[in-house]
N, C-alpha and C positions, 0 to 999 in steps of 0.2 A: 591527577590525573585519567580517566576512569581508563580500566584496562583494554578496552578496546582501543582508546584513541594510544596508549600505548604502543599495539601492538601494528598500529598502522602507520608510527610516525617510525615505526624500528621498518613495514616496509618502504618507506619510503628514501629512507636513508641507504636498501638498497638487502633487502632482512629476506624474500619474495617468499622465504619458508614463512612465514609472518601470517603470510595472507588463508596460508590453510585453516589454519585457528579461524578466522572472521570465515573464513567461507563454510562450515561447519556453524558458526553463531548464526549464521543468517540465513542461510542460504535457502532453509525450509519455510524464514518468512517470507523471503525476496518469492520464493514461487508460489508459497499463497497468496499472495500479493497478485501477482502477475494470473494467478488463476481464479482467481477473487474479479481479474477484472478484464478477462480474454475468454474464458470457457473453454480452453482450450489449454491443455496437458502436456504436449509436444512444444508451443509454444515457449508456453509460460519456461520449461526446461531450458529453451535454446535463450529465451532474456535472461534470465537469471544468470548464464554461464556469461553473455555477454557482459553482464551489468560488476562480471569479477573480472572479465576482458578489461572491461576498459579501466575499471580500482586501481591496478596492474597499472596501463598504460598511460594512467593520470593519476601517479600514485605524489607525484610532485604534483603537481594543483592541491594537497590534501592542506589543511588551515590544523596546525595544536588547537589551537582555543577552538575550532569546530565541530565538533560533538560527533564522530567515527556515524554512527546509523543513522543521520540527517544526511549527509554526504553520499553514505550508501545509498538512501533511496532517494535524494537529489538525485542519482546518476539514474538508479533505477523508473525515475519517471521521463528524465530525460530517453533514456533505451527504450522505451514503452511506446516517445512520442514519436521519435526519434520510427520505428518499427508500420507503426500509425502510417507516418506521413508520407514514410514509403508504399506503402499499402497499397492506400486513399482509401481504407478501410472503416468502417464506425465501431467507437469501441462497444461495449457491452458486459455488461456486470453481472453479478455473480447467478446463479442456477441456482440456489442452493448445495449443490456439491460442496462436503465438508471435507477438511481433514481431520486427522487425529487432533483434540487438544485445543480444534477453534471454537473460539467460544459461543455459546447459546444458551440464552433461560426457557425454548421451548424446546419437550417431548421430542426431539424428531419421530420417534413411533407413535405415538397421540396421533389419530387421528385429528384432529380439532387444534393438534401442534404442526401438522403435515398446511394445512388452510388456514395457520397464521404462516404462516414461512414464505408461501407462495404469492400472498396480498401482501408481505411485505418488501417480496421480490419484483411486485408488479409495482407495489409503488416506489424502487430506487431504477425503478425501467425509467420513472417519469423529470426523477433530475436528473439535472445535468453533466455529465463525466465532473468537471471543476466539482462540484458536490457533491460528487461518491467518490471523489480521493481524498477530500475533505474528512467525509463521517468515516471511511475507511482506516483512514491511517489515524485518527483522534480514537476512534470507538472503538475499532473491529484491532488495529495493533496496539491502543492504549498512550502513543504519543503523548508528550508536553504539549501547549497549544503552542510553543517556541519553538520547536524542532519540525513540528509539525509546516508554522509560516514558513520557516527559513526551508525545506526541501519546496514547497509553496513557491516561494519567492513573491512572501506578503506582510505584511508587517504580521505582527499578532494582535493586536487592538483589531486590525481589519480580518484576521482570521477569525477571528470571536462571531466580529460578528454577522461572517456569511457563514461560520455555524448552525450559528440561531437558528440562520431563514433560512438553511437547508434542513437541519429534522420542525422548521416549524411544517414544507414545505413539503414535505417525508411522511408528518404526523394527517396533512391534511388528505394526501396523497391516499394513506393506509386507513384512515374512516370512510374514501369514497369508496373503498376495496370492502369495509368493512359492512356497511349497509347494504349494499347491492346481495 
């Protein structure tokens, strides 16, 4: 059993102090996840806090056989959905803001790199929310397809097909901006 699953099992058993360790391991990742999707730092902080509040509240729903990372991101996905459903707002994607440690192969100080980031951002905007989330979880967060499929509520094979289509659309959108 992975250390995170062991900790969550202890939290489920009533040792709520162990949640602070999980918070330290995951709060920055979740904050970055929300920031990329909302472009709002204050909202991202609130949503991240809500995720951990729900994790404590619904700790008895955690199953030992389920990876903690997938479980916490599933909660995050539900928190985000609930927020936008209540606000009736349209979800937007990353505006290029980066936290230290964000993965990016393009040198942001390079003018050509800035243009490429802008084109990639515009290309991402053309994707639907589900496609953005799939790409975020698998490419940015580096989740295994099986974990991302659990979060997104689909099979691993269906996710692979959807990601293939999303990446094809992203590539097409990007090259439209590249040629203009």
